[in-house]
C-alpha positions in Angstrom: 28.6 -25.6 8.5 31.3 -23.2 9.9 33.7 -24.7 12.3 36.8 -23.7 14.2 38.7 -26.9 14.9 36.3 -29.2 16.7 34.1 -26.3 18.0 31.2 -25.2 15.8 30.8 -21.5 15.4 27.0 -21.9 14.9 24.8 -24.9 15.0 23.3 -26.6 12.0 19.9 -25.1 12.4 21.3 -21.5 12.6 23.4 -22.1 9.5 20.4 -23.5 7.6 18.2 -20.6 8.5 21.0 -18.1 7.6 21.3 -19.8 4.2 17.5 -19.7 3.6 17.4 -16.0 4.7 20.3 -15.2 2.3 18.6 -16.9 -0.6 15.3 -15.2 0.0 17.0 -11.8 0.4 18.9 -12.2 -2.8 15.6 -13.2 -4.6 13.8 -10.2 -3.3 16.4 -7.9 -4.8 16.5 -9.7 -8.1 12.8 -9.4 -8.6 13.3 -5.6 -9.2 15.3 -6.5 -12.3 12.8 -9.1 -13.4 9.9 -6.6 -12.9 11.8 -4.0 -15.1 12.3 -6.6 -17.8 8.6 -7.4 -17.8 7.7 -3.8 -17.9 10.1 -3.3 -20.8 8.5 -6.2 -22.6 5.0 -4.6 -22.0 3.8 -7.6 -20.1 1.6 -6.3 -17.3 0.5 -9.9 -16.2 4.2 -10.8 -15.7 4.8 -7.5 -13.8 2.0 -8.4 -11.5 3.1 -12.0 -11.0 6.7 -11.0 -10.3 5.6 -8.3 -7.8 3.4 -10.8 -6.1 6.2 -13.3 -5.9 8.5 -10.6 -4.5 6.1 -9.8 -1.7 5.7 -13.5 -0.8 9.5 -13.9 -0.6 9.7 -10.7 1.5 7.1 -12.2 3.9 9.0 -15.5 3.9 12.3 -13.8 4.6 10.7 -11.9 7.6 9.4 -15.2 9.0 12.8 -16.9 8.6 14.5 -13.9 10.3 12.1 -14.1 13.2 12.8 -17.9 13.6 16.5 -17.3 13.3 16.4 -14.7 16.1 14.7 -17.1 18.4 17.0 -20.0 17.5 20.0 -17.8 18.1 18.7 -16.7 21.5 17.4 -20.1 22.7 19.4 -22.6 20.6 16.1 -23.9 19.3 12.4 -23.1 18.9 
C-alpha cells in the first residue's frame, strides 16, 4: 500500500485492483510472444489455446478496470 506519512494515498481495495489490472495487462502483452513461439513450433492447438487465454485475460482486465473506476469514484462498490 502506498502511504504518505500516516495518510494513505489510495485505499487497499484500489491498490489491490490496480495490482490485478497491471498483472492482467502484462499477461495480455506477453501472450503475443507466446503465440509467436507456438507458431514457430508449428503447434496450432497451442496457438489457439494461447489466443483464447489472451482474450479471457483481456476481458478480465476490462472488468477489473470497470470495478476500479467505480471504486475510485465512490470509495467502494
